[in-house]
N, C-alpha and C positions, 0 to 999 in steps of 0.2 A: 880695687874697690870701685873706682869710677866706672870701669867697664861692666862690672856686675850690676850697678844701678842702671846703666844704659840698657843692658840685656833685659832686666826686669821691666823697664819702662816700655820697651818695644813689645815684650810679651804681654804686658797689660793692654797695650793698644790693640794687639791681635785678639785678646780675650774680649775687649769691649766691642770690637767690630763683630765678632761672632755672637755675642750676646744681643747686640742690636739686630743682627740677622734673625735670630730666633724670635725676638719680641715682635718684630714687624710681621713675620710670617704667621705668628700665632694670634696676633691682635688685629687682623685685617677687618674683622667684623666691627670692632670698635671704631676703627678708622672710617669705615663705611657709614656707621651711624653718625659720627661727628661731622663728616663732610657732606653727607646726603648723596654721594655717588653710588652707582650700582656696585654690587658685590663683585661681579665679574671684572669690572674696570679696576677696582681697587686691588683685586687679586693679581691681575695681569701687570699692573704698574709695580706692585711690590715684588713680584717675581722678576720683572725686567730690571728693576733697580738692583736687586740682589745679584743677578747674573752680571750686570755691569760692574758692580763692586768687585766680584770675584775676578773678572777680566782685568780690572784696574789693578787689583792686588798682584796679578801676574807680573806687572811691570814695576809696581811700587816696592814690593818686598825685596827684590834684588838690589834696588837702589838704596833702600834703607839699610840693608845689610852691608853694602859697600861703604856708604857714607857714615852712618852712626856706629855700626858694629865693626868697622875697619876690616872687613873681609876675613875675620878670624873664624876658624873652625868651631870655636866655642859658641858662635852665634847659632849653631844648629840646635842648641838646647832651647831656643825659643819655640821650636816645634813641640816641645814638651811643657815648657813653662807657661804657655798660653792657657792651658786647661784650668789650673787653679784660679786664674783671674777670670776666666769664662764663668766658672761656677759662682765666684763672688759677685760678679756683675749681674748674672742671671738672677741670683737670689735678691740682690738689691732692687733690680728693676721689677721683679715679681712682687716684692713686698711694697714698693712704692706705688705701682700701678696694677694692683690685683684685679683680676677679671673673674668674678664669681659666676656671673650669668652667661655661661657659654651655651649658645642655642644649638649649634650644629656640631656634629662630630666630624672633625676635619681629618680624614684618613690620609689624604694626599699630603698635607703639611707634615704629618707624622712620618711618612715615608721620606719626604725630602729632608727632614731634620735628621733622620736616622742615617741616610747616606752622607749627609753633610758631616756629621760627627765621625763617620768612618773615614771619609776621604780628605777632610780638611787638614788633619795632621800630616798626611802624606803630601798633599799639595804644598803645605807650609814647609815641610822638610826639603822638597825638591826645589822650590823657588829660593829658599834660603841657601841651599847648596850652590845653586847657580850664582847667587850673590857673593858667595865666598870665593868662587873661581874668577870673578871679575876683579882684577887688580887695579890699584891706583896708578895713574900715569906719573912717571918720575921725570923730572926736568933734566 
């Protein structure tokens, strides 16, 4: 039971990070209005931060799998369990910070989000699998 709770907590973290990825990518205009910076600068900073986050997850996910999830093969279910938490957090963030006045149609963000939703489960599965292959050092 304790491992199941850990697995759900890790999956919830992955879902929250994905939901934040979506919300920052879709609300760059609001960030631009609030900060007064140019749209191009806010777009480039948000894309740069999200690429940095994904590169960081490349190293963090195997570490979390080895440390918290004890390198078990059951931790591969986190590549499936993140999605319900992603939907939950996306609905919560969307209802708390709704953006009704969308000025521009952002086709590029839609494409990025489409490819993200397709490749993130694969990325999560591969990095979690790498984490399951890393064994604890025994004394």
